[in-house]
Z-matrix of the N, CA and C atoms (Angstrom, degrees):
N
C 1 1.422
C 2 1.542 1 108.48
N 3 1.310 2 114.80 1 132.78
C 4 1.471 3 122.33 2 -179.97
C 5 1.511 4 111.35 3 -102.50
N 6 1.351 5 117.31 4 127.97
C 7 1.444 6 122.26 5 178.27
C 8 1.518 7 108.12 6 -98.54
N 9 1.300 8 117.42 7 126.98
C 10 1.485 9 121.42 8 -179.64
C 11 1.522 10 109.45 9 -76.84
N 12 1.278 11 115.64 10 163.73
C 13 1.445 12 122.70 11 177.20
C 14 1.545 13 109.23 12 -60.44
N 15 1.343 14 118.05 13 -40.47
C 16 1.450 15 121.85 14 178.66
C 17 1.508 16 110.84 15 -61.86
N 18 1.329 17 118.70 16 -45.13
C 19 1.489 18 120.38 17 179.35
C 20 1.508 19 111.29 18 -62.93
N 21 1.348 20 116.28 19 -38.22
C 22 1.451 21 120.18 20 177.84
C 23 1.519 22 111.44 21 -62.58
N 24 1.327 23 116.66 22 -44.43
C 25 1.484 24 120.82 23 178.83
C 26 1.528 25 110.24 24 -63.32
N 27 1.335 26 118.39 25 -40.68
C 28 1.453 27 121.40 26 -179.77
C 29 1.516 28 109.03 27 -62.88
N 30 1.324 29 117.33 28 -41.08
C 31 1.484 30 120.62 29 179.25
C 32 1.550 31 110.50 30 -65.83
N 33 1.327 32 116.83 31 -39.91
C 34 1.463 33 119.14 32 177.11
C 35 1.516 34 111.53 33 -62.71
N 36 1.305 35 116.55 34 -47.42
C 37 1.480 36 121.11 35 -179.49
C 38 1.535 37 109.37 36 -62.05
N 39 1.335 38 117.60 37 -44.11
C 40 1.454 39 120.84 38 178.87
C 41 1.528 40 111.47 39 -60.11
N 42 1.331 41 116.05 40 -41.00
C 43 1.430 42 120.79 41 179.76
C 44 1.521 43 110.59 42 -64.35
N 45 1.303 44 118.34 43 -43.95
C 46 1.456 45 124.28 44 177.80
C 47 1.521 46 109.87 45 -61.01
N 48 1.296 47 117.92 46 -44.39
C 49 1.466 48 121.35 47 -179.78
C 50 1.528 49 110.28 48 -63.06
N 51 1.315 50 118.19 49 -44.10
C 52 1.457 51 121.28 50 179.77
C 53 1.533 52 109.98 51 -62.66
N 54 1.322 53 118.66 52 -44.83
C 55 1.437 54 121.98 53 178.62
C 56 1.519 55 110.77 54 -61.20
N 57 1.358 56 117.93 55 -45.19
C 58 1.437 57 122.54 56 177.62
C 59 1.548 58 112.45 57 -57.20
N 60 1.344 59 115.12 58 -46.95
C 61 1.465 60 119.14 59 179.47
C 62 1.524 61 112.66 60 -63.63
N 63 1.332 62 115.72 61 -38.38
C 64 1.472 63 119.87 62 179.44
C 65 1.541 64 110.50 63 -65.54
N 66 1.349 65 115.53 64 -43.44
C 67 1.454 66 118.92 65 178.92
C 68 1.521 67 110.97 66 -65.50
N 69 1.318 68 116.88 67 -41.85
C 70 1.484 69 122.83 68 179.20
C 71 1.524 70 110.90 69 -59.31
N 72 1.331 71 117.13 70 -46.83
C 73 1.444 72 119.63 71 178.34
C 74 1.509 73 112.31 72 -63.55
N 75 1.306 74 117.52 73 -41.71
C 76 1.456 75 121.91 74 178.54
C 77 1.538 76 110.76 75 -64.09
N 78 1.347 77 115.75 76 -45.92
C 79 1.457 78 119.79 77 -179.13
C 80 1.507 79 112.85 78 -64.73
N 81 1.332 80 115.36 79 -36.40
C 82 1.481 81 117.98 80 -179.40
C 83 1.536 82 111.33 81 -66.43
N 84 1.306 83 117.03 82 -27.53
C 85 1.472 84 118.70 83 176.32
C 86 1.498 85 112.49 84 -75.11
N 87 1.342 86 117.80 85 -18.56
C 88 1.453 87 122.53 86 -179.67
C 89 1.542 88 112.66 87 -91.38
N 90 1.294 89 117.49 88 -14.00
C 91 1.470 90 121.22 89 -174.83
C 92 1.515 91 110.97 90 -56.36
N 93 1.306 92 117.95 91 -41.43
C 94 1.445 93 120.04 92 -178.53
C 95 1.513 94 111.14 93 -111.38
N 96 1.361 95 115.88 94 49.69
C 97 1.471 96 120.71 95 -174.53
C 98 1.512 97 111.48 96 -63.83
N 99 1.358 98 117.55 97 -29.71
C 100 1.471 99 119.45 98 178.17
C 101 1.549 100 105.74 99 -100.00
N 102 1.302 101 115.66 100 57.25
C 103 1.462 102 125.76 101 -174.56
C 104 1.517 103 111.87 102 -49.09
N 105 1.308 104 115.79 103 124.64
C 106 1.474 105 120.62 104 176.05
C 107 1.497 106 109.92 105 -99.02
N 108 1.273 107 117.94 106 144.77
C 109 1.447 108 123.33 107 176.86
C 110 1.533 109 111.18 108 -118.95
N 111 1.290 110 115.52 109 167.02
C 112 1.477 111 119.76 110 177.05
C 113 1.532 112 108.87 111 -54.44
N 114 1.294 113 118.78 112 139.88
C 115 1.437 114 128.92 113 179.89
C 116 1.539 115 113.24 114 77.19
N 117 1.323 116 117.62 115 0.29
C 118 1.481 117 119.91 116 174.77
C 119 1.546 118 109.56 117 -76.86
N 120 1.326 119 116.11 118 158.27
C 121 1.430 120 121.31 119 175.16
C 122 1.530 121 109.78 120 -93.51
N 123 1.338 122 117.36 121 139.40
C 124 1.435 123 122.65 122 171.86
C 125 1.528 124 107.47 123 -126.96
N 126 1.315 125 114.58 124 150.27
C 127 1.461 126 120.81 125 -179.65
C 128 1.529 127 108.39 126 -115.87
N 129 1.303 128 116.61 127 135.54
C 130 1.474 129 123.36 128 176.68
C 131 1.544 130 107.28 129 -72.26
N 132 1.337 131 115.60 130 126.24
C 133 1.476 132 119.09 131 -175.13
C 134 1.527 133 113.00 132 -119.83
N 135 1.344 134 117.14 133 -4.90
C 136 1.453 135 118.71 134 177.80
C 137 1.540 136 110.64 135 -68.09
N 138 1.296 137 118.38 136 142.12
C 139 1.482 138 120.62 137 -177.65
C 140 1.550 139 112.76 138 -61.87
N 141 1.328 140 112.71 139 153.32
C 142 1.455 141 121.26 140 175.89
C 143 1.546 142 110.19 141 56.75
N 144 1.342 143 113.99 142 -133.85
C 145 1.501 144 118.86 143 -177.24
C 146 1.528 145 106.21 144 -124.71
N 147 1.330 146 116.27 145 62.85
C 148 1.465 147 120.15 146 -178.13
C 149 1.515 148 112.90 147 -101.77
N 150 1.333 149 119.42 148 -20.58
C 151 1.452 150 121.40 149 -176.83
C 152 1.539 151 106.87 150 -66.58
N 153 1.328 152 116.26 151 133.00
C 154 1.441 153 121.21 152 -177.48
C 155 1.557 154 110.69 153 -105.86
N 156 1.312 155 117.08 154 136.33
C 157 1.435 156 121.89 155 168.63
C 158 1.511 157 106.05 156 -93.66
N 159 1.329 158 116.06 157 115.79
C 160 1.456 159 121.61 158 -175.72
C 161 1.506 160 113.45 159 -101.89
N 162 1.290 161 119.27 160 147.70
C 163 1.469 162 122.15 161 177.11
C 164 1.549 163 111.64 162 -67.88
N 165 1.322 164 116.49 163 -29.78
C 166 1.468 165 122.73 164 176.51
C 167 1.522 166 107.66 165 -136.37
N 168 1.300 167 118.15 166 157.09
C 169 1.462 168 119.33 167 174.62
C 170 1.535 169 111.02 168 -58.73
N 171 1.311 170 115.31 169 140.84
C 172 1.461 171 122.03 170 175.36
C 173 1.562 172 112.59 171 64.02
N 174 1.337 173 115.37 172 37.64
C 175 1.484 174 117.88 173 -179.77
C 176 1.555 175 107.44 174 -68.05
N 177 1.278 176 114.34 175 154.64
C 178 1.486 177 120.34 176 -178.55
C 179 1.538 178 111.51 177 -77.42
N 180 1.318 179 114.45 178 171.37
C 181 1.444 180 122.85 179 178.77
C 182 1.538 181 109.93 180 -55.41
N 183 1.324 182 116.12 181 137.04
C 184 1.467 183 122.74 182 177.57
C 185 1.532 184 113.21 183 64.91
N 186 1.316 185 117.56 184 21.01
C 187 1.502 186 120.37 185 176.63
C 188 1.526 187 110.66 186 -114.07
N 189 1.328 188 116.10 187 11.17
C 190 1.439 189 120.88 188 -177.57
C 191 1.508 190 111.62 189 -78.87
N 192 1.356 191 115.39 190 162.14
C 193 1.451 192 122.68 191 -179.80
C 194 1.506 193 109.82 192 -82.18
N 195 1.327 194 115.24 193 -44.89
C 196 1.468 195 121.39 194 -179.33
C 197 1.519 196 109.12 195 -161.47
N 198 1.285 197 116.70 196 173.62
C 199 1.489 198 120.80 197 172.95
C 200 1.524 199 107.76 198 -104.26
N 201 1.342 200 114.73 199 153.53
C 202 1.470 201 120.40 200 -179.17
C 203 1.522 202 109.98 201 -120.47
N 204 1.337 203 118.54 202 124.89
C 205 1.470 204 120.10 203 -177.45
C 206 1.538 205 113.89 204 -70.29
N 207 1.320 206 114.27 205 151.28
C 208 1.471 207 122.22 206 175.62
C 209 1.547 208 108.34 207 -55.24
N 210 1.348 209 115.26 208 141.79
C 211 1.437 210 120.61 209 178.21
C 212 1.514 211 114.06 210 91.45
N 213 1.347 212 118.68 211 -10.47
C 214 1.432 213 121.71 212 178.88
C 215 1.546 214 110.24 213 -68.70
N 216 1.333 215 116.73 214 131.29
C 217 1.467 216 121.20 215 178.04
C 218 1.516 217 107.65 216 -101.45
N 219 1.334 218 114.53 217 132.35
C 220 1.457 219 120.60 218 -177.84
C 221 1.538 220 110.16 219 -129.61
N 222 1.279 221 117.67 220 157.73
C 223 1.476 222 123.29 221 178.74
C 224 1.544 223 107.24 222 -101.32
N 225 1.314 224 116.51 223 130.18
C 226 1.474 225 122.11 224 177.48
C 227 1.509 226 108.68 225 -74.03
N 228 1.322 227 116.01 226 116.16
C 229 1.488 228 121.71 227 178.89
C 230 1.524 229 112.31 228 -99.43
N 231 1.267 230 117.24 229 -20.62
C 232 1.471 231 123.08 230 179.32
C 233 1.524 232 110.28 231 -161.85
N 234 1.329 233 116.73 232 161.21
C 235 1.458 234 120.25 233 -179.78
C 236 1.535 235 107.48 234 -140.18
N 237 1.346 236 115.00 235 139.44
C 238 1.456 237 120.84 236 173.52
C 239 1.524 238 109.23 237 -143.57
N 240 1.274 239 115.92 238 158.85
C 241 1.446 240 121.78 239 177.95
C 242 1.545 241 108.28 240 -119.63
N 243 1.321 242 116.57 241 125.99
C 244 1.447 243 121.68 242 177.14
C 245 1.527 244 110.18 243 -105.64
N 246 1.313 245 115.39 244 123.83
C 247 1.463 246 120.48 245 179.36
C 248 1.531 247 111.57 246 -98.90
N 249 1.300 248 116.88 247 123.10
C 250 1.454 249 122.19 248 177.78
C 251 1.525 250 106.04 249 -125.70
N 252 1.324 251 116.49 250 103.04
C 253 1.461 252 120.42 251 -175.22
C 254 1.537 253 109.11 252 64.68
N 255 1.342 254 116.38 253 -124.17
C 256 1.471 255 119.56 254 177.53
C 257 1.497 256 112.77 255 -90.42
N 258 1.338 257 118.24 256 -8.36
C 259 1.419 258 122.85 257 -177.03
C 260 1.527 259 112.15 258 -89.00
N 261 1.346 260 115.16 259 132.30
C 262 1.451 261 120.69 260 176.17
C 263 1.507 262 106.42 261 -116.46
N 264 1.347 263 117.11 262 126.39
C 265 1.454 264 122.25 263 177.14
C 266 1.517 265 111.39 264 -118.54
N 267 1.328 266 115.35 265 129.92
C 268 1.450 267 118.70 266 178.20
C 269 1.536 268 108.32 267 -88.49
N 270 1.303 269 116.35 268 139.79
C 271 1.442 270 125.33 269 178.53
C 272 1.502 271 110.79 270 -123.83
N 273 1.363 272 116.66 271 136.87
C 274 1.450 273 121.71 272 178.94
C 275 1.552 274 108.54 273 -105.89
N 276 1.316 275 115.07 274 135.06
C 277 1.448 276 120.11 275 173.36
C 278 1.542 277 106.27 276 -87.78
N 279 1.327 278 116.25 277 127.81
C 280 1.483 279 121.60 278 -176.20
C 281 1.526 280 109.38 279 -141.85
N 282 1.328 281 115.00 280 170.20
C 283 1.451 282 121.70 281 172.75
C 284 1.517 283 106.77 282 -122.69
N 285 1.353 284 115.34 283 126.95
C 286 1.468 285 122.07 284 179.84
C 287 1.522 286 107.79 285 -128.50
N 288 1.348 287 114.38 286 119.19
C 289 1.485 288 120.76 287 -179.48
C 290 1.516 289 110.54 288 50.95
N 291 1.324 290 116.96 289 46.51
C 292 1.462 291 122.39 290 175.38
C 293 1.498 292 115.09 291 79.18
N 294 1.361 293 117.60 292 -0.82
C 295 1.474 294 121.36 293 -178.01
C 296 1.522 295 109.33 294 -108.73
N 297 1.331 296 116.87 295 122.93
C 298 1.469 297 122.79 296 179.83
C 299 1.508 298 109.11 297 -88.82
N 300 1.343 299 116.48 298 138.06
C 301 1.438 300 121.91 299 178.93
C 302 1.496 301 111.84 300 -172.38
N 303 1.303 302 117.02 301 -162.64
C 304 1.476 303 123.88 302 -174.20
C 305 1.517 304 110.92 303 -124.28
N 306 1.340 305 116.88 304 140.35
C 307 1.482 306 122.10 305 175.47
C 308 1.533 307 107.45 306 -123.92
N 309 1.324 308 116.72 307 148.50
C 310 1.428 309 122.19 308 177.97
C 311 1.526 310 109.02 309 -76.53
N 312 1.306 311 116.63 310 144.94
C 313 1.471 312 122.30 311 175.02
C 314 1.502 313 110.47 312 -56.53
N 315 1.339 314 116.48 313 -32.27
C 316 1.497 315 120.86 314 -178.44
C 317 1.515 316 114.77 315 -66.08
N 318 1.315 317 116.78 316 -14.63
C 319 1.466 318 121.81 317 177.31
C 320 1.536 319 111.04 318 -91.58
N 321 1.359 320 117.34 319 -0.65
C 322 1.463 321 120.29 320 -173.01
C 323 1.536 322 111.61 321 -116.89
N 324 1.301 323 113.87 322 175.45
C 325 1.476 324 120.62 323 177.04
C 326 1.507 325 111.42 324 -81.03
N 327 1.320 326 119.95 325 4.96
C 328 1.487 327 123.78 326 -177.74
C 329 1.523 328 111.24 327 -100.63
N 330 1.325 329 117.44 328 18.67
C 331 1.464 330 122.35 329 -179.54
C 332 1.492 331 108.67 330 -57.71
């Protein structure tokens, strides 16, 4: 049996796609390896005072309630995941200085 150049290229592309999907699935399970649960403590790790407390998950720029300084420890009161295209971002519901809102997982030590 003779394999054409086209068939060989299709097999190579298929192999690459399968490997990519396998790596993607494996990597997505590692994203939240330090999985936080409700009532867990999380610490703000972003430098200075850049972490935003948002009124809703994934709030836009300049729509935050307040900023939270690095080193602040908060209790996770709720968890949600916001999907934007292929990206999934976990958000924690917290209370900071009497104000309830949402912080991105990327601002915490649970990245």
